[in-house]
C-alpha positions in Angstrom: 0.0 0.0 0.0 1.5 3.3 -1.1 1.1 5.2 2.2 3.7 7.8 1.1 1.4 9.0 -1.7 -1.6 9.3 0.6 0.5 11.3 3.0 1.7 13.7 0.3 -1.8 14.1 -0.9 -3.2 14.9 2.6 -0.4 17.4 3.4 -0.8 19.3 0.1 -3.0 22.4 0.7 -6.1 22.9 -1.5 -9.4 24.5 -0.5 -12.4 24.8 -2.8 -11.4 26.9 -5.7 -7.6 26.6 -5.0 -6.9 22.9 -5.7 -4.0 23.6 -8.2 -1.3 22.2 -5.9 -3.2 18.9 -5.4 -3.9 18.8 -9.2 -0.2 19.2 -10.0 0.7 16.4 -7.6 -1.9 14.1 -9.2 -0.8 14.9 -12.7 2.8 13.9 -11.9 1.5 10.5 -10.5 -0.8 9.5 -13.4 1.8 9.8 -16.2 1.5 6.8 -18.4 -1.7 5.5 -16.9 -4.2 7.3 -19.1 -4.5 8.1 -22.8 -5.7 11.6 -22.2 -5.2 14.0 -19.2 -6.7 17.4 -19.4 -7.8 20.2 -17.1 -11.1 21.9 -17.8 -12.2 25.5 -17.2 -13.3 24.8 -13.7 -10.0 23.2 -12.7 -11.2 19.5 -12.8 -8.5 17.1 -13.9 -10.2 14.6 -16.3 -8.2 11.5 -17.0 -9.4 9.1 -19.7 -8.2 5.5 -20.3 -9.5 3.7 -23.4 -10.4 0.0 -23.2 -7.5 -2.4 -23.0 -7.3 -5.8 -24.6 -4.8 -7.3 -22.2 -1.1 -6.6 -22.5 -1.4 -4.8 -25.8 -1.7 -1.0 -25.7 -4.4 0.4 -28.0 -3.9 3.7 -29.7 -5.0 6.8 -27.7 -8.5 7.9 -28.6 -10.0 11.4 -28.3 -12.7 11.7 -25.7 -16.1 12.5 -27.2 -15.1 11.7 -30.7 -17.6 9.0 -31.2 -20.4 9.6 -33.8 -23.1 8.2 -31.5 -23.5 6.9 -28.0 -24.2 3.4 -29.3 -20.9 3.0 -31.1 -18.6 3.7 -28.2 -17.7 1.4 -25.3 -19.3 1.7 -21.9 -18.0 4.8 -20.2 -17.4 4.5 -16.4 -16.6 7.7 -14.5 -15.0 7.8 -11.1 -15.4 11.1 -9.3 -12.8 11.9 -6.7 -12.8 15.5 -5.3 -9.5 17.2 -4.6 -10.6 20.0 -2.3 -10.5 20.1 1.5 -12.4 22.3 3.8 -10.6 25.5 4.7 -10.9 29.3 4.8 -10.3 32.4 2.8 -8.8 35.6 4.2 -11.5 38.3 4.2 -10.1 40.9 6.6 -6.8 42.0 8.3 -7.3 44.3 11.2 -5.2 47.1 12.5 -3.3 44.7 14.8 -2.5 42.3 12.1 -5.0 39.6 13.1 -6.5 37.7 10.1 -10.2 37.1 9.9 -11.6 34.5 7.7 -14.6 33.2 5.7 -15.1 29.4 5.7 -15.0 27.3 2.5 -16.8 24.2 3.6 -18.6 23.1 6.8 -16.9 23.4 10.2 -18.0 22.6 13.7 -16.6 25.5 15.7 -16.0 23.1 18.7 -13.1 21.6 16.7 -11.4 24.9 15.8 -10.0 25.9 19.2 -6.2 26.4 19.4 -5.4 25.0 16.0 -2.2 25.4 14.0 -3.0 26.6 10.5 -1.2 27.3 7.2 -1.8 30.6 5.5 -1.1 30.1 1.8 0.0 33.2 -0.1 1.7 34.2 -3.4 5.1 34.5 -1.7 4.9 31.4 0.4 3.1 29.6 3.2 3.1 30.9 6.8 2.3 29.0 9.9 -0.3 30.6 12.2 -2.6 29.7 15.1 -6.4 29.9 15.2 -8.4 30.9 18.2 -11.7 32.6 19.0 -11.8 36.1 20.3 -12.4 36.4 24.1 -10.8 36.1 27.5 -8.6 33.0 28.5 -9.8 30.7 31.3 -7.8 32.7 33.9 -9.8 35.8 33.6 -13.1 34.6 32.1 -16.4 34.4 33.9 -18.0 30.9 34.3 -20.7 31.7 31.7 -18.1 32.6 29.1 -16.4 29.2 29.4 -19.6 27.3 28.4 -20.2 29.4 25.3 -19.3 27.9 21.9 -18.2 30.7 19.5 -19.4 30.9 16.0 -17.0 30.2 13.1 -16.9 33.9 12.3 -15.5 34.7 15.8 -12.2 32.8 15.1 -9.1 34.7 13.9 -5.6 33.7 12.8 -2.3 35.1 14.4 0.8 34.6 12.3 3.1 36.4 14.8 3.9 39.4 12.7 3.1 43.2 13.1 0.3 44.5 11.1 2.4 46.2 8.4 4.2 42.9 7.7 1.1 40.9 7.7 -0.5 43.2 5.2 2.6 43.1 3.1 2.5 39.3 2.8 -1.1 38.4 3.2 -4.1 39.7 1.1 -7.8 39.3 0.9 -8.5 36.0 -1.0 -5.4 34.1 0.2 -6.5 30.7 1.6 -5.9 28.9 4.9 -5.8 25.2 5.7 -5.3 23.2 8.9 -1.7 22.4 9.6 -1.4 19.0 11.4 0.8 16.0 10.6 -0.1 12.7 8.9 0.3 9.8 11.3 0.1 6.0 11.3 -1.7 5.1 14.5 -1.9 1.4 15.1 -4.0 0.0 12.3 -5.3 3.4 11.4 -4.1 6.4 9.4 -4.8 9.9 10.8 -4.6 13.3 9.0 -6.4 16.4 8.0 -7.9 16.2 4.5 -8.6 12.5 4.4 -11.8 13.9 3.0 -11.2 13.5 0.2 -7.6 12.8 -0.6 -8.5 9.2 0.1 -10.5 9.2 -3.1 -7.7 10.9 -5.0 -5.3 8.1 -3.8 -7.8 5.5 -4.9 -8.3 7.1 -8.3 -4.6 6.9 -8.9 -3.7 3.6 -7.2 -6.6 1.5 -8.6 -5.7 2.4 -12.2 -2.1 1.9 -11.5 -2.9 -1.7 -10.3 -5.1 -2.3 -13.3 -2.3 -1.2 -15.5 0.2 -3.4 -13.7 -2.0 -6.5 -13.9 -2.3 -6.0 -17.7 -5.5 -8.1 -17.9 -7.4 -5.4 -19.8 -10.8 -3.9 -19.3 -13.7 -3.6 -21.8 -15.0 -0.1 -20.7 -13.6 3.4 -21.1 -12.5 4.6 -17.6 -12.6 8.3 -16.8 -11.3 9.3 -13.5 -12.3 12.9 -12.7 -10.4 14.6 -9.9 -13.0 17.3 -9.2 -13.0 20.7 -7.6 -15.3 22.5 -5.1 -17.2 19.5 -3.8 -17.2 20.9 -0.3 -19.2 23.9 -1.4 -21.8 22.1 -3.6 -20.5 19.5 -6.0 -19.7 22.3 -8.4 -16.8 20.7 -10.3 -18.4 17.3 -10.5 -21.5 18.9 -12.2 -19.5 20.5 -15.0 -17.2 17.5 -15.4 -20.1 15.1 -15.6 -21.8 17.2 -18.3 -18.6 17.1 -20.3 -17.9 13.4 -19.9 -21.5 12.1 -20.2 -20.9 8.8 -18.3 -23.0 5.7 -18.5 -22.0 4.7 -15.0 -20.8 7.0 -12.3 -18.9 6.1 -9.1 -18.8 8.7 -6.4 -15.6 7.8 -4.4 -15.5 9.5 -1.0 -15.4 9.1 2.7 -18.4 8.6 4.9 -19.1 8.8 8.6 -17.8 6.1 10.9 -19.4 7.0 14.2 -18.5 3.8 15.9 -17.2 5.9 18.8 -18.4 6.8 22.3 -21.4 9.1 22.5 -23.2 8.0 19.3 -26.0 5.4 19.3 -25.1 2.3 17.3 -28.0 2.9 14.9 -26.5 6.2 13.9 -23.0 5.0 13.3 -23.4 4.9 9.5 -20.3 2.6 9.1 -17.9 0.7 11.3 -14.1 0.6 11.1 -12.6 -2.6 10.0 -15.7 -4.1 8.3 -14.6 -3.1 4.8 -15.6 -0.5 2.3 -19.0 1.2 2.7 -21.5 0.5 -0.1 -23.3 3.8 -0.2 -27.1 3.3 -0.6 -28.3 6.9 -0.2 -27.6 10.3 1.2 -29.2 13.8 1.0 -28.1 14.2 -2.6 -28.8 10.9 -4.4 -29.9 7.3 -4.2 -27.5 4.7 -5.7 -28.8 2.7 -8.6 -30.1 -0.6 -7.1 -28.7 -2.8 -10.0 -25.2 -1.4 -9.4 -25.6 -2.0 -5.7 -26.5 -5.6 -6.5 -23.5 -6.0 -8.9 -21.0 -4.5 -6.6 -22.2 -6.6 -3.7 -22.0 -9.8 -5.8 -18.4 -8.9 -6.8 -17.4 -8.2 -3.3 -18.8 -11.6 -2.2 -17.2 -13.4 -5.1 -13.7 -11.9 -4.4 -14.1 -12.1 -0.6 -13.7 -8.3 -0.3 -15.1 -7.1 3.0 -17.9 -4.5 2.7 -20.8 -3.0 4.6 -23.9 -1.2 3.4 -24.4 2.4 4.6 -27.0 5.2 4.5 -26.0 8.8 5.3 -29.0 10.8 6.7 -27.8 14.1 5.3 -25.0 15.5 3.2 -24.0 14.7 -0.4 -21.2 13.6 -2.7 -20.1 13.8 -6.3 -21.9 10.6 -7.4 -25.1 12.7 -7.4 -23.7 15.0 -10.1 -22.8 12.1 -12.3 -26.3 10.6 -11.8 -28.1 13.8 -12.6 -25.9 15.1 -15.5 -27.5 15.7 -19.0 -29.7 12.7 -19.7 -28.6 11.0 -16.5 -26.4 8.0 -15.6 -26.5 5.0 -13.3 -24.5 5.9 -10.3 -23.4 4.5 -7.0 -21.3 5.7 -4.0 -18.2 3.7 -2.9 -16.9 5.1 0.4 -14.4 4.7 3.2 -15.7 4.9 6.7 -13.9 7.8 8.5 -13.9 8.8 12.1 -13.9 12.4 13.1 -14.7 13.9 9.7 -14.1 17.6 9.1 -11.4 17.7 11.8 -7.6 17.5 11.8 -7.9 14.0 13.2 -9.8 12.3 10.3 -9.1 8.6 10.8 -9.4 5.6 8.4 -8.7 1.9 8.8 -6.1 0.5 6.5 -8.2 -2.6 5.8 -11.1 -0.6 4.7 -8.9 1.4 2.3 -7.5 -1.8 0.8 -11.0 -3.1 0.4 -12.1 -0.1 -1.7 -9.0 -0.4 -3.9 -9.6 -4.1 -4.5 -13.3 -3.5 -5.3 -12.6 -0.8 -7.9 -10.0 -3.0 -9.7 -12.4 -6.0 -9.7 -15.3 -3.9 -11.1 -13.3 -2.5 -14.0 -11.9 -6.0 -14.9 -15.2 -7.7 -14.8 -16.7 -5.9 -17.8 -14.1 -7.3 -20.1 -14.5 -10.8 -18.7 -18.3 -10.8 -19.2 -18.3 -9.3 -22.7 -15.6 -11.7 -23.9 -17.4 -14.7 -22.5 -20.7 -13.7 -24.2 -19.0 -13.0 -27.5 -17.4 -16.4 -27.5 -20.9 -18.0 -27.7 -21.5 -19.0 -31.3 -24.1 -16.7 -32.9 -24.1 -14.1 -30.2 -23.0 -10.5 -30.4 -22.6 -8.6 -27.1 -22.1 -4.8 -26.8 -22.2 -2.5 -23.7 -23.6 1.0 -24.6 -25.4 3.2 -22.1 -24.6 1.2 -19.0 -26.2 -2.2 -19.8 -25.3 -5.3 -21.6 -27.1 -5.6 -24.9 -26.9 -9.2 -26.1 -28.0 -10.2 -29.6 -28.6 -13.9 -30.3 -28.8 -14.6 -34.0 -32.2 -15.8 -35.3 -31.2 -16.1 -38.9 -33.0 -19.0 -40.6 -35.5 -19.4 -37.8 -38.2 -17.0 -39.1 -41.0 -19.1 -40.7 -40.2 -22.2 -38.9 -42.1 -24.1 -36.2 -41.0 -24.2 -32.6 -43.0 -26.3 -30.2 -46.1 -26.3 -32.4 -46.0 -22.5 -33.0 -45.0 -20.8 -36.3 -42.5 -18.0 -35.9 -43.7 -16.1 -38.9 -42.2 -12.8 -37.7 -39.6 -11.4 -35.3 -42.4 -10.3 -32.9 -44.0 -13.7 -32.9 -40.6 -15.3 -32.3 -40.1 -13.0 -29.4 -43.4 -14.1 -27.9 -42.5 -17.7 -28.3 -39.2 -17.2 -26.5 -40.9 -15.3 -23.7 -43.5 -18.1 -23.2 -41.2 -21.1 -23.7 -37.8 -20.0 -22.5 -39.0 -17.3 -20.0 -36.6 -14.7 -21.4 -37.8 -11.2 -22.5 -36.3 -10.2 -25.9 -37.0 -7.4 -28.4 -36.9 -7.8 -32.2 -33.5 -6.4 -33.4 -35.2 -4.5 -36.3 -36.1 -1.8 -33.8 -32.4 -1.2 -33.1 -30.9 -1.6 -36.5 -29.9 -5.2 -36.0 -32.2 -7.3 -38.2 -31.7 -11.0 -37.9 -31.0 -10.7 -34.2 -33.0 -10.5 -31.0 -31.9 -8.1 -28.2 -31.7 -8.9 -24.5 -31.2 -5.9 -22.2 -29.9 -6.9 -18.8 -28.7 -4.8 -15.9 -24.9 -4.7 -16.0 -23.6 -7.8 -14.3 -26.8 -9.8 -14.1 -25.8 -13.3 -13.1 -28.5 -14.9 -15.3 -27.3 -13.2 -18.5 -25.3 -16.2 -20.0 -28.0 -18.6 -18.8 -30.7 -16.6 -20.6 -28.7 -16.7 -23.8 -28.3 -20.5 -23.4 -32.0 -21.1 -22.9 -32.8 -19.1 -26.1 -30.2 -21.1 -28.1 -31.5 -24.4 -26.9 -35.1 -23.4 -27.8 -34.1 -22.2 -31.3 -32.3 -25.5 -31.9 -35.8 -27.1 -31.8 -37.0 -25.1 -34.9 -38.3 -27.3 -37.6 
């Protein structure tokens, strides 16, 4: 496990709207893994990898160059936001104290006596954050129980006002400044939300490339901006990419800690990745949930289902972009989210990585298997398998006492006798074939094709 990369990602500052340093680090790490890497107008880093046929390397293809959606491979988009919660400088007072405006959601109870990093054009400066007010030695009892609002906190960088104003200006940004640590079986840092996803976006594709077994889909990993202030980058990126399937890769709550009822824990450390069913922004596609769950069981990858009562993530943007996409959330349970002590379990992180690699590889395996069946063509446009068993030479013949005098009648016979729903191929520009449309990964897909072929063999 490449812990050093996760550490560098977490320690690189990047608040919503100022993710450029994180983006540069990611660009240096993904060299050679994708066929196209580009930065859009919002600052999203969109990395595209064409289908791979095993060890051979296909020629790079231009994203969006297809003539129609039905002629291109299945497009799977993974959304991993780069931004961390932080602050913008909005005022420097006459004493040189810096006042801020938050970019993202903070609980003020977690802001007392924090070291911060003020990021400016001429370098980063360490400072301390505290709320205005008297210290415990001279404060009244009622003052000690008051929780200040976020706007009452200021930053002190230890310089006189003239020097502060010389080096710091309105619009500079501030992040928390705490170390990345390995603590027992856990990893602790600020910005695990969501550099964990950035790490997964890089490392899962790196592993896929190392294995060299290929994948039948086009993989687009979008390292997005401004998620913490409203999924903004993910919305524009999804409209540009037009995915068939979207994976929102993120952290989720792991409130398996004192003071929280078990039913509100959302996820539990050490039980594997969290299969995200719903939150305040979207509901995962139930067929994708079924497929991911089946894959996890097949490969013995630990997982748990989770529902987050409120909040949202980038998977919602993929699901709701343009004409829509099938989408799901894959998450890592994280304790103490939106603090400087965000904690993940190494086993849960490894489980997500294994799951993403298995999902991408599975498409190629399933498509290859179906295309190896004599008389069957299998394609994967728009997020589902479309399987076309040949019916050439069958029209006009008799099957189990019924005459298949048209494609529609043949479809009715197959439905009645083989219990498989099909549609005449003429409606889709494939005369001479029938079409089965199954949810991606349906375990009965090959069995359905087999039942049809056995029935057609009885034609007289």
